[in-house]
C-alpha positions as CSV (number, residue, x, y, z in Angstrom):
1,E,16.5,11.6,24.9
2,R,14.8,8.4,24.7
3,W,11.9,7.6,22.3
4,R,9.4,5.5,22.7
5,G,6.4,4.2,20.3
6,E,5.8,6.0,16.8
7,V,8.5,9.0,17.4
8,A,11.7,7.4,15.5
9,G,9.4,6.5,12.4
10,G,9.3,2.7,13.8
11,S,6.9,0.7,15.7
12,G,7.1,0.1,19.6
13,G,10.4,2.3,20.3
14,R,12.0,1.1,17.1
15,G,13.8,2.9,14.6
16,A,16.5,5.2,14.1
17,G,17.5,8.7,14.6
18,T,20.1,11.3,14.4
19,Y,20.6,13.7,17.2
20,R,22.8,17.1,16.3
21,L,24.4,19.3,18.9
22,R,26.0,22.7,17.8
23,I,28.7,23.5,20.1
24,L,30.4,27.0,20.9
25,L,33.8,26.5,22.5
26,P,36.6,29.4,23.8
27,E,39.9,29.5,22.2
28,G,42.2,27.6,24.2
29,S,39.6,24.8,24.9
30,G,42.5,22.1,25.6
31,K,41.7,18.4,24.8
32,L,38.5,17.8,24.7
33,G,36.8,14.2,25.1
34,V,33.4,12.5,25.2
35,R,32.3,9.9,27.8
36,Y,29.4,7.6,26.5
37,T,28.3,4.6,28.1
38,T,24.8,3.3,26.1
39,A,22.7,3.9,23.7
40,A,19.7,1.6,22.5
41,T,20.9,-0.3,20.9
42,S,24.0,0.9,18.2
43,F,25.4,4.4,17.7
44,E,27.9,6.7,15.9
45,L,29.2,9.9,16.8
46,E,31.0,12.1,14.3
47,M,32.4,15.4,15.2
48,V,32.1,17.8,12.2
49,S,34.7,21.0,12.6
50,A,36.6,23.8,10.7
51,G,39.0,21.0,10.7
52,G,37.0,18.2,8.9
53,R,34.7,15.4,9.8
54,A,35.4,12.1,11.9
55,I,33.9,9.3,13.8
56,V,34.8,9.9,17.3
57,A,33.2,6.8,18.8
58,S,30.3,4.3,17.9
59,S,29.3,1.0,19.3
60,G,27.9,-1.5,17.1
61,K,26.7,-0.5,13.8
62,P,23.8,1.6,13.4
63,S,21.3,1.6,10.7
64,L,18.0,2.4,9.3
65,E,17.3,-1.5,8.1
66,P,17.6,-3.9,11.0
67,E,19.0,-6.4,9.2
68,S,22.4,-3.9,8.0
69,S,22.3,-3.0,11.7
70,A,24.4,-4.5,14.7
71,P,23.8,-3.9,18.5
72,A,26.3,-3.7,20.9
73,F,27.7,-2.1,24.6
74,R,31.0,-0.8,24.2
75,P,31.1,1.8,26.9
76,G,34.2,4.3,26.9
77,V,35.6,7.7,26.2
78,A,36.9,9.3,23.5
79,A,39.1,11.9,22.5
80,L,38.1,14.6,20.0
81,G,41.0,16.6,20.6
82,P,42.0,20.3,20.8
83,A,39.1,22.2,19.7
84,S,38.1,25.6,19.4
85,G,35.2,27.9,18.0
86,E,32.2,26.3,16.2
87,I,31.7,22.1,16.3
88,H,28.9,20.0,15.8
89,L,28.5,16.4,16.9
90,L,26.0,14.1,15.1
91,L,24.7,11.4,17.0
92,R,23.3,8.4,15.2
93,V,21.5,6.0,17.0
94,S,19.4,3.0,15.7
95,N,17.4,0.8,17.7
96,H,15.6,-2.4,16.3
97,E,15.8,-4.7,19.3
98,Y,14.5,-2.7,22.5
99,R,10.8,-1.0,23.3
100,I,12.7,2.0,24.1
101,G,15.6,3.7,21.6
102,G,17.8,6.4,21.7
103,P,20.5,7.2,24.3
104,W,19.7,6.0,27.6
105,R,22.3,7.8,29.5
106,P,23.9,11.0,28.9
107,I,26.9,11.6,27.2
108,Y,29.2,13.6,28.8
109,L,31.7,16.6,27.2
110,G,34.5,17.6,28.8
111,R,38.4,17.5,29.3
112,F,39.6,14.2,27.9
113,E,42.2,13.4,30.8
114,A,39.2,14.1,33.6
115,L,36.7,11.8,31.7
116,A,38.9,9.1,31.2
117,R,39.7,8.8,34.8
118,A,36.0,9.0,35.8
119,R,35.5,6.6,33.2
120,S,38.4,4.1,35.0
121,A,37.3,4.7,38.6
122,G,33.9,3.8,37.7
123,L,35.2,0.5,35.7
124,V,37.3,-0.1,38.7
125,A,34.6,0.2,41.5
126,S,32.6,-1.9,39.5
127,L,35.0,-5.0,39.3
128,A,36.2,-4.2,42.5
129,L,32.6,-4.8,43.9
130,A,32.7,-8.0,41.4
131,S,35.6,-9.5,42.9
132,T,34.9,-9.0,46.8
133,L,31.1,-10.6,46.1
134,V,32.9,-13.6,44.1
135,M,35.4,-14.3,47.2
136,V,32.2,-13.7,49.8
137,S,30.1,-16.6,47.5
138,V,33.4,-18.8,47.6
139,L,34.1,-18.2,51.5
140,F,30.1,-19.0,52.3
141,A,30.6,-22.0,50.2
142,F,33.5,-22.8,51.4
143,F,32.0,-22.8,55.1
144,I,28.7,-25.1,53.5
145,R,31.3,-27.5,52.3
146,A,33.3,-27.7,55.9
147,G,29.7,-28.6,57.2
148,A,29.8,-25.4,59.6
149,A,26.7,-23.7,57.8
150,G,23.3,-24.3,56.7
151,K,20.8,-23.2,54.3
152,G,21.0,-19.6,55.0
153,F,24.6,-19.5,54.3
154,A,24.1,-21.5,50.9
155,A,21.4,-18.9,49.2
156,F,23.5,-16.1,50.6
157,S,26.2,-17.4,48.4
158,G,24.2,-17.9,45.5
159,F,22.9,-14.5,45.9
160,A,26.3,-12.7,46.1
161,L,27.7,-14.6,43.0
162,V,24.6,-13.3,41.1
163,T,25.1,-10.0,42.3
164,A,28.4,-10.2,41.5
165,L,27.4,-11.1,37.8
166,R,25.1,-8.3,37.9
167,S,27.5,-5.7,38.5
168,I,30.0,-6.8,35.5
169,V,27.0,-6.8,32.7
170,T,25.0,-3.2,33.6
171,G,26.8,0.6,34.4
172,Q,30.0,0.2,33.1
173,Y,29.8,-3.1,31.5
174,G,32.8,-4.4,32.8
175,I,32.4,-7.5,31.3
176,V,33.3,-5.9,27.8
177,E,36.5,-5.1,29.1
178,I,37.3,-8.7,30.2
179,F,35.8,-10.6,27.4
180,P,36.1,-8.0,24.4
181,S,34.6,-10.0,21.6
182,I,31.8,-11.2,24.1
183,S,28.1,-10.9,21.6
184,F,25.5,-8.4,22.6
185,E,22.9,-11.3,23.1
186,L,25.1,-13.1,25.5
187,V,25.7,-9.6,27.5
188,V,21.8,-9.0,27.7
189,R,21.1,-12.5,28.5
190,L,23.6,-12.7,31.5
191,E,22.2,-9.4,32.3
192,Y,18.5,-10.3,32.9
């Protein structure tokens, strides 16, 4: 759940928290994984089992102190490996940027292959939408340049271009896949 106000020990939704989940799995559960999108604004997911402890996913660097924290949007799928019996998932989240902190979207636990396919399908759909909208924008710009269209075409061309950008800086955050070293600040500026 997301937090607001003083719930996380900070002001206005800023602060840090740890979520703990105990999961009982049947024998032979297969290769499990987690699919995650965003948590405001950084997180680290640790799995604790009879086999030991391991950080299985992270985005940015969570910290209680704002100066030690590093925000990021890095959605993905992480393998937990074959697991059975009892496992514990620890989700450490910190937020020093937004009015609302915590996980903004659910983290899914399931078969790794199915989660990876769902992530890939969402990413492909997002990038296909952006590509199509850019082509429409270029086509309308061509009509304008050729003198065959007026201001309505120019407005629609601009709208299509802005919508293309919006589709890759939200949801699946396709821009992070295209430009892995893009900064958190630039992604947020492009999003808004």
